N, C-alpha and C positions, 0 to 999 in steps of 0.2 A: 323491366328492366329499361331504359329508353336509347333509343337507337340516335348515337351522335350525329345526325344530320348535320350539325355546325362545323363538324371535320372535314367538311368536303364541301366542293364546288357547287352551287345552288342548284345545278341542273342536276345534281345526283343527289338530293334531297327530296323526300315527298314531304313538302313543308308542314312542320307542325303536328307531326303524327308520332306516334309511338312504336315500336316492334316489339313485341316480347314471344315469347313462344309458351309452348305447351300445351296440354288438353287434357280432361279430367273427367272423371264419371262420378255418379252418387246414386241416389234414389231418386225417383220422378213423383213428386206430390202434389198435383192439381188440385181443383176448386167445386164449389159449385157459388151463384151469384144469386139472381131477382126471382122471385116470384109475386104473385098477385092474389089478394084475397078474394073470396066469393062477391063481394062488392065491387071490384075493379081496382080498391086502392093500392099502388102500387107499396111492397112493403119488400124487406130482405128476407127468404128462406135461410134456414141452418146451411151454413157449407159442409158439404164433406170432402175432406181432403184426400183426394185417391190417391193413395202411395203409401197407406196404410190400412186402409178402411177405417178413419178415425173420423169421428166426429166433432167437430170441435165447437158444435153449437152454432150461435148468431156471432160468430167472430168477426164477422167482415162486414157488420152492417155499422161499425162503431169505430171512433179515432182510439178508443182505449180497447185494444187488443189484449186477449188473455192467453193466447197458446201460440205455439211454432211446433212447425215439424221439420225444421232445417237445422237446428242447431245438433239434435241428434238422431235425425231420420226417423223420429220416435214421434207421435202426437203428445206435447210436454206442457206444461204450463209456463209459462214467461218467469214467473216467480219464483219455480222449481228450476230453473236453469240457470247452470254458474257458469254465466257468461256472459257478455254485453250483445242484447241483441234489439233492435230495432225493426219493428213491424210498419210498414204503410199500405194500410187497407186498402180497398176499393170506395169505401166510404168517404176516407180523407183525400182520395185522389179528385174525387167528385166535388168534395168542399170546396178542394182549394183550386179545382178545375186543370189541373195538370196536363201538360200535353207531351211530356217525352220523362225518359229515366232522369235526367238532370234535376226537374223541377220535381218530380217525386220525390227523391232523395235528401233534397238540400235542406231540409226543417229538421233530419235527423242529427243526433251529436255524433261528433268523431266525422261526421262526414263533409268534404270541400269538393267541390266542382269549378272549372273553369280555369285549370290549371295552363290551359292552353287559349285562353280567351275563347269568342262562339266558335265552336266547331262542331254542327252537328254530326259527322262523319261517324265520330265515336260517343258512346258516353262516358265523358269524360269526368269519372267518379273517383275520388282520392279518399280513404279511411286511415286515421290515423297518422295520418302524413306519408303513405305511401299510395303510390298509383294502382289503382285494381282495373283500369281500362280494359285490359286484355287477357291477366291471369286471376282476374276475381269476377268473370260475367259468366253468369250460370242461369239455365231455366229448367224450371222444373225439375233441379238437383242435378242436372248433368250439365257439363260446361259447354260452353259456345266457345268452339276451340279459336284459335289464332294463333298460325304457324310462323306467317311473314309479315302481313300487311292486312289484309281483308278480314274485315269482322262481322259476325253477323248482327245484323240492326232488329232491333226489338219495339215493337209499337206499343206502347204504352194502352190503348185501345183493348188489345188483346189480353191484357193482363187482369186479375184479381187481386193480385197481393203481392209487395215486395218485402224481401227479408233480407236484413240487412246483419252479416253475422261479424262480429269484430275479434281481430286476432287469427292465429293460426287454425286451420281446420282441416288440414291434411289426413286426418285420422279418417274423417268420413267421405272426403272427395279428392284423394290424391293431390294430384298437381295444383295447387293453389296460393295466391297471395299470404306473405304472411300477415299481411294486413287485415286478411279476411275475404269474405265474397258477397256479393252481390245474388239474391236467388230470387229470380221474377219468376211467378207461380201463374201458369195462364190459365184462360176459361176453357173449362169443361163440362161435358154434360151436367146438368140435374135434373133429379125427380119432379121439378114443378115447371110446368111451362111458362116463358118468357120470351115476349117479344119487345125489341125494342128498336126504333130508328132516331138516327141523329143528324141535323145538317149544322155545319159551323160555316163561320164567315170572320176574316181579322186580320189584322195587319201581318205582313206587309201583300195583300190581295192571295191571303188563305183561304180557300176553298175546299170542305170536306163533307162528304156524307159516309156516314156508317152504318152499320148494322148489326144486331145480336139476336138471333133467334134461336129457342130450342124447347125441349121437354119431352114427352114419352114420343116414340113413333107410333102413330095411330092410335090404338086402344091396348097398345101393349104395357105390361105393368113390368117389364125387364129389361127394355129397351128403349133407349134414350138417345138423344141428337144435341148437337148444338154448331150453330153455323155463324162466327164472326166475319165479318167483311170490310172492308174502308177502300175508299177513294179519294185521293188528297190532290190538290196542284195550286202553287203558289212559289211564294218568293220569302223570305226572312231576310234579315239585316245583311247589308253591303252585298246585295244581288245575288245571295246564295237562293240557289233552285231548291227546292223543297216537294217534290212528287213522289208519291208512292200509290202501291195497288197491292191489295192483298186479299185473301180468301185462307179462311183457318176452321176447314170442318173437324170435327170429333162425335164419335159413337161410344155410349158405353151398353155393355151387356151384362146383364147381373141374373143368370137363371137363378140363383140361390143367395139367401144372406150373407153367406159365407165365401162366394166367387162372384169376381168382377174381372172384367178385360173391357179395358177402354183403348182404342186406334185414334190417334189422331194426325192433323196434318197440316202444314203451313206452305201455301206459297206465293211470295210477295217480289215486288219489285220496286225499285228505288231507284231514284235520279236525283242527283244533287251535284255538290262542286268537289273537286280533286283536290283543292289547295284553298284552305280558309285564311291565308294568312294576311293579315293587313297594315296598313301603313296611314300616316297622317304626313300630310302635305299642305301647306300654305291653310290650316286648321281644318281640313277637309280629309275624313276618313276615307280610304279607297283598298279595295283587293288589289294583292301585288299580280294575282292572276288575271288574265282578260276574262269577263263574265261569257264573253261570244264565244270566246275558245273554251273553256274550262268546263270538264264535265266527269262525273264518276256517275257509272250505272252498275248496280247490285241487284242481281237476281238470286234468289237462295230459296231452298226447298227442304223441307223437312217432315219428316214421316216416323212413327213411332207406336208404342204401345207401352200399357202397364197392365201387367197382370197379378193377380192376386187371389188367395186362397187362404183360408184360415181352416185349420183341421180342428178336431174336436179334442185335442190334446194338449190345446192352447198354444199350439205352434202356429204361426203364420208365415207362408212365403210369399214372396212378390218379387218379379222380374220387369224391369224397365228397360226397353231399347229403343234406341231411334238414331235415324242415318239421317244426315245431313250433308248438303250439296249446295255450293256458293260460286258463283261466278262473277267477277269485276273488272271494270274495264273503265277507265279512266285517263285523263290527259291532261295539262294544266301549263301556263306560260309563265315564266318567272319576268317581269316587267320592273324591276325595281331600279336596274341602270338608267331608266327614262329620267329620273332626277338629274344625272350629270351628264348624261349626254342623250336627248330627246331621239337623235337618229341610230342608237347602237340598237344593235340586232339583239333579239330578246331570245332567251334559251326556253325551249318548248319540251316535255316530257311526257311518255307514255307509257301506263302502267298496267298490267293484268294480272289477276291471282285467282286461280281454282284451287278449291276447298273442298274436299270429301272427308268424311267423317261417319265413323261407326263407334257405338256406344252402346254395351249394356250392363248391368249392374244387379247381381241376383244377391237378394237378402232372405234370410232365415229369423224371424223373431221369435224369442220363447218368453213367456212369464211364467215363473214358479217360484214358489220360498221356500226358504233355508231356514227353520226355525222363526225368529222373529224377524228375518230381512224379507222383504219382496223384490224379487227381481226380473227387469227386462233386459234380457239378453239379444243382442243382434249380432249376427255374423255375416259377413259379407264378401262377394269375389266380384271384381268388374274388371273391364277390358276396354280400351279405349284404344283407337288406331285410326290417325288423321294423317292425310298428305295434303302439303302444300306445292304447287306448281306456280312459280314465279316469273316474271318476267319486267325486263323496263327496255326503254330506248329513248334516244337523246336526239335533238337537233337545235337549229336556231332560225330566225327568222327577222325578216324587217317589221317594224312597229305597221307598217301601212299594208302588209300584206297579212297579218294575223287572223282576219276573219275570214280568209279562204286559206290557211296554211294548212296543210296533211297533219295526220296524226305522225309522229315519227315511228318508224321501223324500230321493231321491238330487236335489240341485239344482246342482250344478256338474260339467260336463264338459269333459273336455280330451283333446285327441287328439296324440299325437308317432310322428314317421314317421323311421327313417333309411333310406337306400340307400348303400350304400358298395360301391366295386368298387377292388379291390387287385391289383396288379401287382409281383411280387416277384420276385428272384433270388439264390440262395447258394452258392457255392463253399467247397467243404470240400477242403484240400488235405495230401497226406501227402509229406514230402522227409526222407528216414531215419528219424529220431525226431523232426523236427518236425511240427506239427500246425496249421495255421491255419484259419480259418474266416472269410470275409466276407460280408455280407447289403446290401441297398438294397431297399428297398419304396417306392412311390407310392401312395396312396389318395387316389381321387375321391369326395367326399361331398355328398348331397343331404339336408337334414334340414328339416323343418318341425313347428311346434308352432302346436295353434291351441286357444283358448279359446272353445269352443261356446257357452258360454252367454252369453259377452260380444261373441261375434262381432268377434274378436279374434286375431291370431298372426303368425308371422312363418317365414321359411323363409330358408334360407343353402346356398350352393354353397361347396365349401371344397375343400382339396388339403392332404394331410398327408405329408413325405418322411421316412424313418425308416431307419437305418443302423446297423450292429454289427460289428465286428471281435474277434477274438481268436487270442492266438498262446499255443501250450502246447507244452512238449520235455519227452518222456516219456525217461525212462532205463530202463535195460535192469531197473532191479530194482524197476519200479512207480511211482518217484515222478515227478510232474508238475508243475511248476511253471508257473502261467499268468497271462495279463493280458487283460483284455478291456473296450469300452467299446460301449455301446449305448443308444438312446434309442425313446420311447415316446410316443403320444397317445393321448387318451381325449374324443371328441367332448363337448359340454355342450349339454344344451337348456335351459338357463338363460338369460333375457333381461336386454339390457343396458337402462341408463336410454334410451339411442334407440330401444328397442322390437326391436331386432335379438338374433339368436342369439351366446352368447361365442364366441369362441376357443376351440380344443381346448385341455384338459388336457395340459402334456408333461412328460417325465420326461428324465434322463439320468446314467448312471452310469459309473463306471470302478470295474473291480474286479482285486484280484489274490489269487493265491490256489495254496495248495499241494495237491496229491489226492495218494493213495498207495492204492496196490490192486494186489499183486503176485498173478501168475498162481496160480491157484486157489480164489479167490472165497470164502475166509473170514475176510477182513479189508479193511476199508477205513476211509479215514481222511481227509476234505475240513477244510480252515481257508480263510480268505477274510478280505480288507479289501476295504472300499468307500467310497464317496462316492457319496450316491444323493440328486438334487437332483431336487423335484417343483415346477413352477411354473405359475402361471396357473389355480390353482385358485378355482374360483368362489366368490365371498362374499358374503352379503347385506350390502345398505347401505339398503335400503329398499321402499316401495310406490305405485306411479303406480295408483290405484285398485284394480281385482282382479289385477294385474300386479304380481309380486315384483320386485324389482330386484336385479340384483346386477354383480361386478366379475371380470374376469380378475386379483385382486392378491395372492391367496395365496401363497405360497411357503415350503418347508419343506426343509430340509437335513438327513439323514441320513449319520452317519458310524459305522462298526460294525466289529465284528471277531465272526468265527462259527467254530466247530468242530465236526465232526461224527462220531462214531468208532462202527464197528461189528464185531464179532466174534464168532465162533463157534468153540469149543475141540472137539475130539474127545469130551472126557469129558459132553458133552449141556448146558455151560455157554454161553450166549449172552449179550453186553451189547450196549446200544445206550445211549449218551450223547451229550450235545448242550448248548454252552453259548454264550449270544448276548450280546454286548454293545453297546449301541443308545445313541451319542448325538445326540440328535434338536434341531432350533434351528429355530424361526420366523425368516426371514430377508426376510420380505417380506409385510406386511399391510395390510387398511384402517383398522387402528387402530393407530396408530405405536406407543403404548407395550406391546405384545405383543413387538414385534420384539425376538429374544434369548431369550423364552422357551421352554421345553418344550412342543410339543404333547400335549394331553390324553391320559392313560391310556398312555403310552409308556413300559414301564418301562425303567429304565438295564440290567438283568441281567437273564436267563433261562437255566436251568439244568435238565436233567432227565435221570435216569437209569434203564433199565428193564433187569433180569437175569431170566435165564429157565433154569430147569434143568430138561432132559427126559432123565429117566433111561433107562439105554441098556435093552434089550430083554433082555438075558441076567441084570439083577437081579432082585431079589424085586420090585424095587417097578416093572419094566418097564412102561411106558404112562403112568407118573405123570409131569405139566409140572405144577412151579410157578412162578410170574412174580412179582415187585414191582416197583415203581415208584415213584421219588420226584420231583415237579417243583417247582420254586422260581422265586417271579418277585418282584421287588425292588417299592418302591413304585413311585408314578405321580401324576402332579398330576392332579385333577379338573375342570380347565379350563385353559384357553391360559394365563390369567389368572395361574395358578401361585400363586392363594390358598389352597389346600390341597391334601393329599395321599391316595390311596388306600394303603392299608397292604398292605406285603408279604405274603405268606402262601407255605407250604409245603403240598404235598397228596401223600396217598399213595395207589396203585392196587396192585390186584392180583389175582392170576387162580389156578387149580387146575383142570385138566384129567387125565381118565383113558381110554385107549383101552384097552376090554373088551378088543379082539382080538388083542391083543399076546400074552397068556396061553391065551385060549380061541378055539380055532378056531370053535366054535359062535356065539360073538360077534363076529366078524370084521366091521370096519365101524362098530361103535357105540361112542358116545363121549359120555363128560358133561363139562360143562364150568360151573364155580362161577367168576365175574369179581366184582369189588366198586372201585367209584370212588369217589375221597375218602372214603376209610376213615376219616378223623377227622371227617366229617361239618360241616367249615367250608363255612359259607355265608356268605362274605365280601362285602362290601357296594362296589361299584363305580359312582363317580358319573362321569359323562362329560357335560360341560356343563350343568352345573345340575341334571341329573335321576340320581338315583340307582337301583340296578339291585342284585338279589343273585345270587350264584352258584347253582350246580346243588349240591345236598346230597349225602350217601352214596347211592348206589345200588347195588342187588346184582342179580344177574342170574345162572340156572340155565338151561343148553340141553343137551336130548338130541340126539343128531345119528344119524342112521345113513345110511351110506354104499354104494353097493353096484355 
């Protein structure tokens, strides 16, 4: 749900952000990545997704992945999964030279990005017309929770894989967006030695150094490590700072083939801007907040483990746990009054948010047969505890004093807590060419919200039942038609007129589609049609003193069609293509006149095509790789009232890389890459709910990488 900043004075807005609640858990299922052969040539080693002791083969060194562990929490072929899933592998991320989650996902069907223009504070990702920025962010199967404002930030260099699940997934993951989730799978230890260093430089003044080391510890054949680190300093468009420092160590102990323990951590510090709101004046785009005054500093720590043991009787037990801590400090200025009165005082705001989370997911998997049917049954019990202490303060200052203006004193303090326990069961059945999956889950929720300043609050105990079923028939030629149905829920921290907490937002979806992926792994095609309904969305209806009042009255319905295809050819050409059609409609609303309209910033059509050519090694240009992409989006409405439209746009991207080691033994492991995003430098304006923002302009990035 989107917090209605437009309902309040400018200085009481965190400009252009969304505030959503909830937190959830699930299974952890990380990775492996690179290795080298005896001759020193860089190649990709088989991936082991640790969260199920499942080896999914060389699935991460291709743009045509064959398997998923996110959709069912078990290692399952994509073509046998009765739901729409898009997988972005490390190979694709490197081929397209992506630098963030926005770039990683925007060539996937059903995915839209940038609904609030360019705003690097959040990974603005919309799936099937519904924003998942806050309640669809998962890492290694566990929710990265947002309770009030502060969001855990994910660095793309620390990931090996991104899996986009479309549609309700609450049976496996508890509180999650009706549109689905984005599961980010981290780099974790691998058995083969791998070392990598990378230097980057690009617009605007972006400087980055990164490393990724891993392999066996000493002479051990049962203890492995991986350490990923990064340092970045620079600015992006509109004077938005983009600094980051991180260290991500992990260790795996595998005393036997049936037992594995992985311990991992993350320490990350980021500094950017608290307000990315932009305006245009006399043909020039500028930040509404003052770049010299504005900052947002986020420090986050995560520590977790994944334990797995496979018994002799076909049972496998897994336990995945993580603790997370986030500290956010931010301030910004609102200088929008400078148009009408250059001498008017500017509003300044300060924000802090401290988030603490603990999550644990216990799973018991059983494989057995009943007659002609083969079962993979999964039983789980997970628990989530999240707390957020949030504070804001406001002041004003003269424009001439903004450079030395102090940070406003914090004056309003709130706290939000969530305790959630989920019990779930799922059965995957194979009967000849038929595939069936069915699951059921029940969650017990305890929520508290407190206004510490005015000593008021509310608490609520609730329960939520979720379910899903899917049926698929796999023909011998790789064609697989399917149908599925699922439900979802997301708890709300908003208050009703009676002072109590609102009911959860719920979703339901029916989907049918056809997948095609024959044996061989060089081509995949998936199509789907769906009807997705999100009900009980909180809507602002007024205020009772310091308490903002909401109702569970919002309902939107989305009917759509998606197609996504991937193909690699023996001559070095590879293609990724996607098309999305979305018909969205407001079907219930506190404002009756909006019913029947189209929700804001929901385009009817989206299409993308990425083509890449990697020259064969025996050619004179062997080692050269050239890629180009085009993304097109149709117009969309600027608000729910449908009074005006954002224009459609077409964007062009490109990449070029060269592996020096293909032609020179002395330079094996050394490569150079140059990439460009938004080549035509289109800074399109996006208006959303009464406020307008601009997209990111052209960016060019060069990188030098060495592997050994």
